[in-house]
Every structure is written in structure tokens, then in C-alpha cells.
PDB file of N, CA, C, O and CB in Angstrom:
ATOM      1  N   MET A   1      85.933 -13.018  22.200  1.00  0.00           N
ATOM      2  CA  MET A   1      84.836 -14.080  22.161  1.00  0.00           C
ATOM      3  C   MET A   1      84.564 -14.379  20.706  1.00  0.00           C
ATOM      4  O   MET A   1      84.489 -13.500  19.848  1.00  0.00           O
ATOM      5  CB  MET A   1      83.467 -13.599  22.903  1.00  0.00           C
ATOM      6  N   GLU A   2      84.413 -15.739  20.468  1.00  0.00           N
ATOM      7  CA  GLU A   2      84.127 -16.202  19.062  1.00  0.00           C
ATOM      8  C   GLU A   2      82.683 -16.141  18.743  1.00  0.00           C
ATOM      9  O   GLU A   2      81.852 -16.596  19.528  1.00  0.00           O
ATOM     10  CB  GLU A   2      84.609 -17.627  18.837  1.00  0.00           C
ATOM     11  N   ARG A   3      82.361 -15.602  17.632  1.00  0.00           N
ATOM     12  CA  ARG A   3      80.964 -15.572  17.140  1.00  0.00           C
ATOM     13  C   ARG A   3      80.656 -16.669  16.310  1.00  0.00           C
ATOM     14  O   ARG A   3      81.440 -16.965  15.408  1.00  0.00           O
ATOM     15  CB  ARG A   3      80.666 -14.373  16.412  1.00  0.00           C
ATOM     16  N   LEU A   4      79.545 -17.359  16.505  1.00  0.00           N
ATOM     17  CA  LEU A   4      79.196 -18.523  15.735  1.00  0.00           C
ATOM     18  C   LEU A   4      77.957 -18.102  14.817  1.00  0.00           C
ATOM     19  O   LEU A   4      77.053 -17.380  15.235  1.00  0.00           O
ATOM     20  CB  LEU A   4      78.855 -19.780  16.720  1.00  0.00           C
ATOM     21  N   LEU A   5      78.004 -18.599  13.591  1.00  0.00           N
ATOM     22  CA  LEU A   5      76.900 -18.321  12.619  1.00  0.00           C
ATOM     23  C   LEU A   5      75.715 -19.203  13.154  1.00  0.00           C
ATOM     24  O   LEU A   5      75.830 -20.387  13.470  1.00  0.00           O
ATOM     25  CB  LEU A   5      77.325 -18.702  11.019  1.00  0.00           C
ATOM     26  N   ASP A   6      74.589 -18.479  13.211  1.00  0.00           N
ATOM     27  CA  ASP A   6      73.321 -19.185  13.515  1.00  0.00           C
ATOM     28  C   ASP A   6      72.287 -18.706  12.685  1.00  0.00           C
ATOM     29  O   ASP A   6      71.860 -17.556  12.788  1.00  0.00           O
ATOM     30  CB  ASP A   6      72.904 -19.049  14.915  1.00  0.00           C
ATOM     31  N   HIS A   7      71.818 -19.605  11.786  1.00  0.00           N
ATOM     32  CA  HIS A   7      70.788 -19.342  10.807  1.00  0.00           C
ATOM     33  C   HIS A   7      69.962 -20.664  10.639  1.00  0.00           C
ATOM     34  O   HIS A   7      70.546 -21.739  10.771  1.00  0.00           O
ATOM     35  CB  HIS A   7      71.429 -18.849   9.422  1.00  0.00           C
ATOM     36  N   PRO A   8      68.675 -20.623  10.362  1.00  0.00           N
ATOM     37  CA  PRO A   8      67.955 -21.862  10.161  1.00  0.00           C
ATOM     38  C   PRO A   8      68.489 -22.632   9.060  1.00  0.00           C
ATOM     39  O   PRO A   8      68.537 -23.854   9.205  1.00  0.00           O
ATOM     40  CB  PRO A   8      66.554 -21.626   9.933  1.00  0.00           C
ATOM     41  N   ALA A   9      68.921 -22.085   7.920  1.00  0.00           N
ATOM     42  CA  ALA A   9      69.414 -22.817   6.856  1.00  0.00           C
ATOM     43  C   ALA A   9      70.759 -23.608   7.176  1.00  0.00           C
ATOM     44  O   ALA A   9      70.974 -24.748   6.766  1.00  0.00           O
ATOM     45  CB  ALA A   9      69.595 -21.879   5.732  1.00  0.00           C
ATOM     46  N   ILE A  10      71.636 -22.865   7.958  1.00  0.00           N
ATOM     47  CA  ILE A  10      72.809 -23.503   8.389  1.00  0.00           C
ATOM     48  C   ILE A  10      72.536 -24.648   9.382  1.00  0.00           C
ATOM     49  O   ILE A  10      73.188 -25.690   9.305  1.00  0.00           O
ATOM     50  CB  ILE A  10      73.704 -22.499   8.982  1.00  0.00           C
ATOM     51  N   ARG A  11      71.636 -24.479  10.259  1.00  0.00           N
ATOM     52  CA  ARG A  11      71.302 -25.473  11.227  1.00  0.00           C
ATOM     53  C   ARG A  11      70.731 -26.758  10.518  1.00  0.00           C
ATOM     54  O   ARG A  11      71.077 -27.888  10.863  1.00  0.00           O
ATOM     55  CB  ARG A  11      70.285 -24.882  12.241  1.00  0.00           C
ATOM     56  N   ARG A  12      69.860 -26.519   9.535  1.00  0.00           N
ATOM     57  CA  ARG A  12      69.222 -27.527   8.794  1.00  0.00           C
ATOM     58  C   ARG A  12      70.332 -28.384   8.010  1.00  0.00           C
ATOM     59  O   ARG A  12      70.309 -29.615   7.976  1.00  0.00           O
ATOM     60  CB  ARG A  12      68.168 -26.867   7.827  1.00  0.00           C
ATOM     61  N   THR A  13      71.198 -27.678   7.453  1.00  0.00           N
ATOM     62  CA  THR A  13      72.255 -28.232   6.585  1.00  0.00           C
ATOM     63  C   THR A  13      73.200 -29.144   7.540  1.00  0.00           C
ATOM     64  O   THR A  13      73.618 -30.242   7.173  1.00  0.00           O
ATOM     65  CB  THR A  13      73.115 -26.987   5.831  1.00  0.00           C
ATOM     66  N   GLU A  14      73.464 -28.621   8.689  1.00  0.00           N
ATOM     67  CA  GLU A  14      74.332 -29.406   9.680  1.00  0.00           C
ATOM     68  C   GLU A  14      73.580 -30.578  10.142  1.00  0.00           C
ATOM     69  O   GLU A  14      74.189 -31.623  10.370  1.00  0.00           O
ATOM     70  CB  GLU A  14      74.765 -28.550  10.930  1.00  0.00           C
ATOM     71  N   ARG A  15      72.237 -30.493  10.309  1.00  0.00           N
ATOM     72  CA  ARG A  15      71.489 -31.579  10.898  1.00  0.00           C
ATOM     73  C   ARG A  15      71.223 -32.621   9.842  1.00  0.00           C
ATOM     74  O   ARG A  15      71.344 -33.802  10.168  1.00  0.00           O
ATOM     75  CB  ARG A  15      70.181 -31.080  11.517  1.00  0.00           C
ATOM     76  N   THR A  16      70.871 -32.308   8.603  1.00  0.00           N
ATOM     77  CA  THR A  16      70.425 -33.251   7.569  1.00  0.00           C
ATOM     78  C   THR A  16      71.540 -33.519   6.507  1.00  0.00           C
ATOM     79  O   THR A  16      71.585 -34.571   5.869  1.00  0.00           O
ATOM     80  CB  THR A  16      69.146 -32.694   6.872  1.00  0.00           C
ATOM     81  N   GLY A  17      72.417 -32.522   6.362  1.00  0.00           N
ATOM     82  CA  GLY A  17      73.429 -32.689   5.363  1.00  0.00           C
ATOM     83  C   GLY A  17      72.996 -32.080   3.966  1.00  0.00           C
ATOM     84  O   GLY A  17      73.744 -32.186   2.994  1.00  0.00           O
ATOM     85  N   TYR A  18      71.806 -31.458   3.891  1.00  0.00           N
ATOM     86  CA  TYR A  18      71.277 -30.883   2.712  1.00  0.00           C
ATOM     87  C   TYR A  18      70.731 -29.587   2.996  1.00  0.00           C
ATOM     88  O   TYR A  18      70.001 -29.435   3.976  1.00  0.00           O
ATOM     89  CB  TYR A  18      70.286 -31.719   2.105  1.00  0.00           C
ATOM     90  N   PRO A  19      71.042 -28.562   2.163  1.00  0.00           N
ATOM     91  CA  PRO A  19      70.356 -27.332   2.302  1.00  0.00           C
ATOM     92  C   PRO A  19      68.876 -27.325   1.987  1.00  0.00           C
ATOM     93  O   PRO A  19      68.425 -28.203   1.250  1.00  0.00           O
ATOM     94  CB  PRO A  19      70.993 -26.390   1.494  1.00  0.00           C
ATOM     95  N   ARG A  20      68.107 -26.409   2.488  1.00  0.00           N
ATOM     96  CA  ARG A  20      66.658 -26.480   2.169  1.00  0.00           C
ATOM     97  C   ARG A  20      66.282 -26.502   0.753  1.00  0.00           C
ATOM     98  O   ARG A  20      66.723 -25.680  -0.051  1.00  0.00           O
ATOM     99  CB  ARG A  20      65.985 -25.383   2.750  1.00  0.00           C
ATOM    100  N   GLY A  21      65.443 -27.470   0.439  1.00  0.00           N
ATOM    101  CA  GLY A  21      64.952 -27.532  -0.912  1.00  0.00           C
ATOM    102  C   GLY A  21      65.801 -28.605  -1.777  1.00  0.00           C
ATOM    103  O   GLY A  21      65.391 -29.002  -2.868  1.00  0.00           O
ATOM    104  N   TYR A  22      66.947 -29.017  -1.234  1.00  0.00           N
ATOM    105  CA  TYR A  22      67.773 -29.954  -2.031  1.00  0.00           C
ATOM    106  C   TYR A  22      67.904 -31.280  -1.415  1.00  0.00           C
ATOM    107  O   TYR A  22      68.725 -32.085  -1.855  1.00  0.00           O
ATOM    108  CB  TYR A  22      69.123 -29.411  -2.249  1.00  0.00           C
ATOM    109  N   ASP A  23      67.074 -31.572  -0.335  1.00  0.00           N
ATOM    110  CA  ASP A  23      67.162 -32.920   0.226  1.00  0.00           C
ATOM    111  C   ASP A  23      66.401 -33.904  -0.731  1.00  0.00           C
ATOM    112  O   ASP A  23      65.424 -33.555  -1.393  1.00  0.00           O
ATOM    113  CB  ASP A  23      66.548 -32.953   1.709  1.00  0.00           C
ATOM    114  N   PRO A  24      66.934 -35.157  -0.746  1.00  0.00           N
ATOM    115  CA  PRO A  24      66.305 -36.075  -1.647  1.00  0.00           C
ATOM    116  C   PRO A  24      64.859 -36.385  -1.205  1.00  0.00           C
ATOM    117  O   PRO A  24      64.561 -36.480  -0.014  1.00  0.00           O
ATOM    118  CB  PRO A  24      67.130 -37.350  -1.739  1.00  0.00           C
ATOM    119  N   ARG A  25      63.998 -36.534  -2.179  1.00  0.00           N
ATOM    120  CA  ARG A  25      62.543 -36.915  -1.857  1.00  0.00           C
ATOM    121  C   ARG A  25      62.382 -38.327  -2.076  1.00  0.00           C
ATOM    122  O   ARG A  25      62.684 -38.874  -3.136  1.00  0.00           O
ATOM    123  CB  ARG A  25      61.489 -36.152  -2.717  1.00  0.00           C
ATOM    124  N   THR A  26      61.856 -38.980  -0.967  1.00  0.00           N
ATOM    125  CA  THR A  26      61.600 -40.415  -0.994  1.00  0.00           C
ATOM    126  C   THR A  26      60.497 -40.757  -1.899  1.00  0.00           C
ATOM    127  O   THR A  26      59.420 -40.173  -1.783  1.00  0.00           O
ATOM    128  CB  THR A  26      61.300 -40.928   0.351  1.00  0.00           C
ATOM    129  N   PHE A  27      60.703 -41.745  -2.876  1.00  0.00           N
ATOM    130  CA  PHE A  27      59.690 -42.172  -3.807  1.00  0.00           C
ATOM    131  C   PHE A  27      58.888 -43.292  -3.134  1.00  0.00           C
ATOM    132  O   PHE A  27      57.658 -43.273  -3.087  1.00  0.00           O
ATOM    133  CB  PHE A  27      60.324 -42.642  -5.161  1.00  0.00           C
ATOM    134  N   THR A  28      59.661 -44.288  -2.604  1.00  0.00           N
ATOM    135  CA  THR A  28      59.135 -45.447  -1.981  1.00  0.00           C
ATOM    136  C   THR A  28      60.176 -46.117  -1.128  1.00  0.00           C
ATOM    137  O   THR A  28      61.290 -45.622  -0.957  1.00  0.00           O
ATOM    138  CB  THR A  28      58.608 -46.383  -2.997  1.00  0.00           C
ATOM    139  N   THR A  29      59.799 -47.224  -0.610  1.00  0.00           N
ATOM    140  CA  THR A  29      60.854 -47.995   0.206  1.00  0.00           C
ATOM    141  C   THR A  29      61.007 -49.396  -0.414  1.00  0.00           C
ATOM    142  O   THR A  29      60.106 -49.938  -1.053  1.00  0.00           O
ATOM    143  CB  THR A  29      60.426 -48.129   1.797  1.00  0.00           C
ATOM    144  N   CYS A  30      62.203 -49.936  -0.179  1.00  0.00           N
ATOM    145  CA  CYS A  30      62.513 -51.330  -0.666  1.00  0.00           C
ATOM    146  C   CYS A  30      61.704 -52.322   0.137  1.00  0.00           C
ATOM    147  O   CYS A  30      61.616 -52.168   1.355  1.00  0.00           O
ATOM    148  CB  CYS A  30      64.059 -51.669  -0.540  1.00  0.00           C
ATOM    149  N   ASP A  31      61.125 -53.303  -0.458  1.00  0.00           N
ATOM    150  CA  ASP A  31      60.343 -54.284   0.162  1.00  0.00           C
ATOM    151  C   ASP A  31      61.277 -55.284   0.897  1.00  0.00           C
ATOM    152  O   ASP A  31      60.857 -55.935   1.854  1.00  0.00           O
ATOM    153  CB  ASP A  31      59.453 -54.974  -0.875  1.00  0.00           C
ATOM    154  N   TRP A  32      62.501 -55.393   0.455  1.00  0.00           N
ATOM    155  CA  TRP A  32      63.379 -56.334   1.229  1.00  0.00           C
ATOM    156  C   TRP A  32      64.190 -55.736   2.405  1.00  0.00           C
ATOM    157  O   TRP A  32      64.241 -56.294   3.501  1.00  0.00           O
ATOM    158  CB  TRP A  32      64.355 -56.955   0.282  1.00  0.00           C
ATOM    159  N   CYS A  33      64.818 -54.579   2.127  1.00  0.00           N
ATOM    160  CA  CYS A  33      65.620 -53.996   3.261  1.00  0.00           C
ATOM    161  C   CYS A  33      64.919 -52.870   3.973  1.00  0.00           C
ATOM    162  O   CYS A  33      65.326 -52.508   5.077  1.00  0.00           O
ATOM    163  CB  CYS A  33      66.956 -53.478   2.756  1.00  0.00           C
ATOM    164  N   GLY A  34      63.892 -52.303   3.396  1.00  0.00           N
ATOM    165  CA  GLY A  34      63.163 -51.231   3.961  1.00  0.00           C
ATOM    166  C   GLY A  34      63.782 -49.839   3.751  1.00  0.00           C
ATOM    167  O   GLY A  34      63.300 -48.811   4.227  1.00  0.00           O
ATOM    168  N   GLY A  35      64.919 -49.898   2.979  1.00  0.00           N
ATOM    169  CA  GLY A  35      65.607 -48.614   2.787  1.00  0.00           C
ATOM    170  C   GLY A  35      64.821 -47.696   1.833  1.00  0.00           C
ATOM    171  O   GLY A  35      64.016 -48.156   1.023  1.00  0.00           O
ATOM    172  N   ASP A  36      65.082 -46.384   1.957  1.00  0.00           N
ATOM    173  CA  ASP A  36      64.394 -45.399   1.097  1.00  0.00           C
ATOM    174  C   ASP A  36      64.892 -45.465  -0.311  1.00  0.00           C
ATOM    175  O   ASP A  36      66.091 -45.586  -0.566  1.00  0.00           O
ATOM    176  CB  ASP A  36      64.574 -43.990   1.630  1.00  0.00           C
ATOM    177  N   ILE A  37      63.936 -45.382  -1.246  1.00  0.00           N
ATOM    178  CA  ILE A  37      64.277 -45.152  -2.676  1.00  0.00           C
ATOM    179  C   ILE A  37      63.866 -43.772  -3.052  1.00  0.00           C
ATOM    180  O   ILE A  37      62.683 -43.433  -3.020  1.00  0.00           O
ATOM    181  CB  ILE A  37      63.594 -46.184  -3.615  1.00  0.00           C
ATOM    182  N   CYS A  38      64.790 -43.004  -3.394  1.00  0.00           N
ATOM    183  CA  CYS A  38      64.550 -41.571  -3.709  1.00  0.00           C
ATOM    184  C   CYS A  38      64.234 -41.338  -5.138  1.00  0.00           C
ATOM    185  O   CYS A  38      64.563 -42.158  -5.995  1.00  0.00           O
ATOM    186  CB  CYS A  38      65.736 -40.741  -3.346  1.00  0.00           C
ATOM    187  N   VAL A  39      63.638 -40.299  -5.403  1.00  0.00           N
ATOM    188  CA  VAL A  39      63.311 -39.915  -6.824  1.00  0.00           C
ATOM    189  C   VAL A  39      64.604 -39.817  -7.592  1.00  0.00           C
ATOM    190  O   VAL A  39      65.556 -39.172  -7.152  1.00  0.00           O
ATOM    191  CB  VAL A  39      62.516 -38.532  -6.908  1.00  0.00           C
ATOM    192  N   GLY A  40      64.634 -40.459  -8.740  1.00  0.00           N
ATOM    193  CA  GLY A  40      65.874 -40.486  -9.596  1.00  0.00           C
ATOM    194  C   GLY A  40      66.826 -41.666  -9.362  1.00  0.00           C
ATOM    195  O   GLY A  40      67.737 -41.915 -10.152  1.00  0.00           O
ATOM    196  N   ASN A  41      66.583 -42.412  -8.219  1.00  0.00           N
ATOM    197  CA  ASN A  41      67.400 -43.539  -7.947  1.00  0.00           C
ATOM    198  C   ASN A  41      66.891 -44.787  -8.788  1.00  0.00           C
ATOM    199  O   ASN A  41      65.705 -44.879  -9.106  1.00  0.00           O
ATOM    200  CB  ASN A  41      67.390 -43.824  -6.409  1.00  0.00           C
ATOM    201  N   ALA A  42      67.798 -45.706  -9.121  1.00  0.00           N
ATOM    202  CA  ALA A  42      67.354 -46.926  -9.836  1.00  0.00           C
ATOM    203  C   ALA A  42      66.653 -47.837  -8.813  1.00  0.00           C
ATOM    204  O   ALA A  42      67.006 -47.890  -7.635  1.00  0.00           O
ATOM    205  CB  ALA A  42      68.588 -47.682 -10.532  1.00  0.00           C
ATOM    206  N   TYR A  43      65.617 -48.567  -9.343  1.00  0.00           N
ATOM    207  CA  TYR A  43      64.973 -49.515  -8.626  1.00  0.00           C
ATOM    208  C   TYR A  43      64.289 -50.528  -9.538  1.00  0.00           C
ATOM    209  O   TYR A  43      64.091 -50.280 -10.727  1.00  0.00           O
ATOM    210  CB  TYR A  43      64.049 -48.878  -7.728  1.00  0.00           C
ATOM    211  N   TYR A  44      63.924 -51.698  -8.946  1.00  0.00           N
ATOM    212  CA  TYR A  44      63.396 -52.774  -9.774  1.00  0.00           C
ATOM    213  C   TYR A  44      62.065 -53.180  -9.179  1.00  0.00           C
ATOM    214  O   TYR A  44      61.854 -53.126  -7.967  1.00  0.00           O
ATOM    215  CB  TYR A  44      64.384 -53.990  -9.856  1.00  0.00           C
ATOM    216  N   GLU A  45      61.137 -53.607 -10.106  1.00  0.00           N
ATOM    217  CA  GLU A  45      59.910 -54.089  -9.699  1.00  0.00           C
ATOM    218  C   GLU A  45      59.874 -55.634 -10.263  1.00  0.00           C
ATOM    219  O   GLU A  45      59.723 -55.910 -11.453  1.00  0.00           O
ATOM    220  CB  GLU A  45      58.707 -53.114 -10.257  1.00  0.00           C
ATOM    221  N   ILE A  46      60.023 -56.511  -9.297  1.00  0.00           N
ATOM    222  CA  ILE A  46      60.156 -57.911  -9.704  1.00  0.00           C
ATOM    223  C   ILE A  46      59.124 -58.687  -8.881  1.00  0.00           C
ATOM    224  O   ILE A  46      59.110 -58.658  -7.651  1.00  0.00           O
ATOM    225  CB  ILE A  46      61.643 -58.466  -9.477  1.00  0.00           C
ATOM    226  N   HIS A  47      58.193 -59.438  -9.691  1.00  0.00           N
ATOM    227  CA  HIS A  47      57.182 -60.185  -9.109  1.00  0.00           C
ATOM    228  C   HIS A  47      56.260 -59.311  -8.062  1.00  0.00           C
ATOM    229  O   HIS A  47      55.893 -59.766  -6.979  1.00  0.00           O
ATOM    230  CB  HIS A  47      57.857 -61.386  -8.429  1.00  0.00           C
ATOM    231  N   GLY A  48      55.982 -58.168  -8.473  1.00  0.00           N
ATOM    232  CA  GLY A  48      55.162 -57.268  -7.576  1.00  0.00           C
ATOM    233  C   GLY A  48      55.861 -56.628  -6.365  1.00  0.00           C
ATOM    234  O   GLY A  48      55.253 -55.904  -5.576  1.00  0.00           O
ATOM    235  N   GLU A  49      57.158 -56.925  -6.257  1.00  0.00           N
ATOM    236  CA  GLU A  49      57.925 -56.215  -5.170  1.00  0.00           C
ATOM    237  C   GLU A  49      58.796 -55.216  -5.739  1.00  0.00           C
ATOM    238  O   GLU A  49      59.363 -55.394  -6.817  1.00  0.00           O
ATOM    239  CB  GLU A  49      58.757 -57.158  -4.330  1.00  0.00           C
ATOM    240  N   ILE A  50      58.930 -54.073  -4.981  1.00  0.00           N
ATOM    241  CA  ILE A  50      59.841 -52.997  -5.395  1.00  0.00           C
ATOM    242  C   ILE A  50      61.144 -53.152  -4.582  1.00  0.00           C
ATOM    243  O   ILE A  50      61.135 -53.168  -3.352  1.00  0.00           O
ATOM    244  CB  ILE A  50      59.181 -51.556  -5.169  1.00  0.00           C
ATOM    245  N   LEU A  51      62.246 -53.263  -5.311  1.00  0.00           N
ATOM    246  CA  LEU A  51      63.567 -53.581  -4.744  1.00  0.00           C
ATOM    247  C   LEU A  51      64.537 -52.471  -5.052  1.00  0.00           C
ATOM    248  O   LEU A  51      64.466 -51.922  -6.151  1.00  0.00           O
ATOM    249  CB  LEU A  51      64.103 -54.920  -5.291  1.00  0.00           C
ATOM    250  N   CYS A  52      65.442 -52.095  -4.162  1.00  0.00           N
ATOM    251  CA  CYS A  52      66.490 -51.129  -4.504  1.00  0.00           C
ATOM    252  C   CYS A  52      67.500 -51.859  -5.240  1.00  0.00           C
ATOM    253  O   CYS A  52      67.532 -53.088  -5.300  1.00  0.00           O
ATOM    254  CB  CYS A  52      67.099 -50.436  -3.286  1.00  0.00           C
ATOM    255  N   ARG A  53      68.369 -51.035  -5.829  1.00  0.00           N
ATOM    256  CA  ARG A  53      69.436 -51.603  -6.709  1.00  0.00           C
ATOM    257  C   ARG A  53      70.474 -52.434  -5.794  1.00  0.00           C
ATOM    258  O   ARG A  53      71.022 -53.449  -6.224  1.00  0.00           O
ATOM    259  CB  ARG A  53      70.210 -50.376  -7.530  1.00  0.00           C
ATOM    260  N   GLU A  54      70.684 -51.966  -4.604  1.00  0.00           N
ATOM    261  CA  GLU A  54      71.616 -52.675  -3.705  1.00  0.00           C
ATOM    262  C   GLU A  54      71.186 -54.099  -3.464  1.00  0.00           C
ATOM    263  O   GLU A  54      71.974 -55.040  -3.560  1.00  0.00           O
ATOM    264  CB  GLU A  54      71.732 -51.951  -2.373  1.00  0.00           C
ATOM    265  N   CYS A  55      69.956 -54.230  -3.159  1.00  0.00           N
ATOM    266  CA  CYS A  55      69.381 -55.596  -2.879  1.00  0.00           C
ATOM    267  C   CYS A  55      69.475 -56.495  -4.088  1.00  0.00           C
ATOM    268  O   CYS A  55      69.833 -57.661  -3.921  1.00  0.00           O
ATOM    269  CB  CYS A  55      67.894 -55.496  -2.442  1.00  0.00           C
ATOM    270  N   VAL A  56      69.178 -56.040  -5.308  1.00  0.00           N
ATOM    271  CA  VAL A  56      69.191 -56.776  -6.400  1.00  0.00           C
ATOM    272  C   VAL A  56      70.719 -57.221  -6.720  1.00  0.00           C
ATOM    273  O   VAL A  56      70.998 -58.377  -7.039  1.00  0.00           O
ATOM    274  CB  VAL A  56      68.517 -55.982  -7.500  1.00  0.00           C
ATOM    275  N   GLU A  57      71.633 -56.235  -6.609  1.00  0.00           N
ATOM    276  CA  GLU A  57      73.017 -56.540  -6.818  1.00  0.00           C
ATOM    277  C   GLU A  57      73.553 -57.530  -5.747  1.00  0.00           C
ATOM    278  O   GLU A  57      74.354 -58.392  -6.107  1.00  0.00           O
ATOM    279  CB  GLU A  57      73.825 -55.250  -6.814  1.00  0.00           C
ATOM    280  N   ASP A  58      73.174 -57.458  -4.506  1.00  0.00           N
ATOM    281  CA  ASP A  58      73.559 -58.439  -3.575  1.00  0.00           C
ATOM    282  C   ASP A  58      72.937 -59.846  -3.814  1.00  0.00           C
ATOM    283  O   ASP A  58      73.549 -60.864  -3.491  1.00  0.00           O
ATOM    284  CB  ASP A  58      73.214 -57.951  -2.247  1.00  0.00           C
ATOM    285  N   CYS A  59      71.819 -59.872  -4.335  1.00  0.00           N
ATOM    286  CA  CYS A  59      71.165 -61.170  -4.728  1.00  0.00           C
ATOM    287  C   CYS A  59      71.879 -61.833  -5.839  1.00  0.00           C
ATOM    288  O   CYS A  59      72.102 -63.043  -5.838  1.00  0.00           O
ATOM    289  CB  CYS A  59      69.718 -60.963  -5.143  1.00  0.00           C
ATOM    290  N   LEU A  60      72.256 -60.986  -6.841  1.00  0.00           N
ATOM    291  CA  LEU A  60      73.048 -61.473  -8.023  1.00  0.00           C
ATOM    292  C   LEU A  60      74.403 -61.980  -7.567  1.00  0.00           C
ATOM    293  O   LEU A  60      74.842 -63.050  -7.989  1.00  0.00           O
ATOM    294  CB  LEU A  60      73.243 -60.332  -9.093  1.00  0.00           C
ATOM    295  N   ARG A  61      75.082 -61.209  -6.696  1.00  0.00           N
ATOM    296  CA  ARG A  61      76.392 -61.706  -6.222  1.00  0.00           C
ATOM    297  C   ARG A  61      76.321 -63.018  -5.488  1.00  0.00           C
ATOM    298  O   ARG A  61      77.208 -63.863  -5.606  1.00  0.00           O
ATOM    299  CB  ARG A  61      77.026 -60.699  -5.327  1.00  0.00           C
ATOM    300  N   GLU A  62      75.257 -63.185  -4.727  1.00  0.00           N
ATOM    301  CA  GLU A  62      75.085 -64.523  -3.982  1.00  0.00           C
ATOM    302  C   GLU A  62      74.764 -65.524  -5.008  1.00  0.00           C
ATOM    303  O   GLU A  62      75.264 -66.632  -4.815  1.00  0.00           O
ATOM    304  CB  GLU A  62      73.926 -64.499  -2.855  1.00  0.00           C
ATOM    305  N   ALA A  63      74.047 -65.378  -6.044  1.00  0.00           N
ATOM    306  CA  ALA A  63      73.745 -66.324  -7.038  1.00  0.00           C
ATOM    307  C   ALA A  63      75.053 -66.740  -7.808  1.00  0.00           C
ATOM    308  O   ALA A  63      75.206 -67.907  -8.169  1.00  0.00           O
ATOM    309  CB  ALA A  63      72.683 -65.744  -7.980  1.00  0.00           C
ATOM    310  N   GLU A  64      75.951 -65.811  -8.041  1.00  0.00           N
ATOM    311  CA  GLU A  64      77.185 -66.071  -8.819  1.00  0.00           C
ATOM    312  C   GLU A  64      78.108 -67.069  -7.934  1.00  0.00           C
ATOM    313  O   GLU A  64      78.807 -67.935  -8.460  1.00  0.00           O
ATOM    314  CB  GLU A  64      77.972 -64.625  -9.161  1.00  0.00           C
ATOM    315  N   VAL A  65      78.041 -66.867  -6.611  1.00  0.00           N
ATOM    316  CA  VAL A  65      78.915 -67.653  -5.686  1.00  0.00           C
ATOM    317  C   VAL A  65      78.434 -69.160  -5.699  1.00  0.00           C
ATOM    318  O   VAL A  65      79.251 -70.082  -5.694  1.00  0.00           O
ATOM    319  CB  VAL A  65      78.851 -67.032  -4.165  1.00  0.00           C
ATOM    320  N   ASP A  66      77.042 -69.367  -5.718  1.00  0.00           N
ATOM    321  CA  ASP A  66      76.551 -70.683  -5.637  1.00  0.00           C
ATOM    322  C   ASP A  66      76.806 -71.585  -6.791  1.00  0.00           C
ATOM    323  O   ASP A  66      76.396 -72.746  -6.768  1.00  0.00           O
ATOM    324  CB  ASP A  66      75.208 -70.624  -5.422  1.00  0.00           C
TER     325      ASP A  66
END
């Protein structure tokens, strides 16, 4: 019979991808896409809106095409 490891820290890591205490902390959310912006991630505040880096880069790419 195979024995499986069962521990709360292992289950949490399998469920979230992060061990306890190392999961990213959400700072705020992007006003355009609604995605989480975690502590330490780049973000922009433009005309009173908080935007994630991905939305700003997408907007710049679209502007270059036009």
C-alpha cells in the first residue's frame, strides 16, 4: 500500500501554489481588467485610475499599430 504525505502545509501548497506565508499579498486591483496587483508589482496611476503594467503595455502596443 502506498502512503501519501498529508500535511496542512502540503495541501495548501498544492491548492494555491505557495507555501504558507509566501503567497503574494494583493495591494489593489486594476481599474481596467480587474486583475490583482500584488505588493512589489509595477503599476501606474493615470488620471486617477490604477492600472496594471499589462494593461498599460497593451494600450501602448495598440497605439503603435494605429
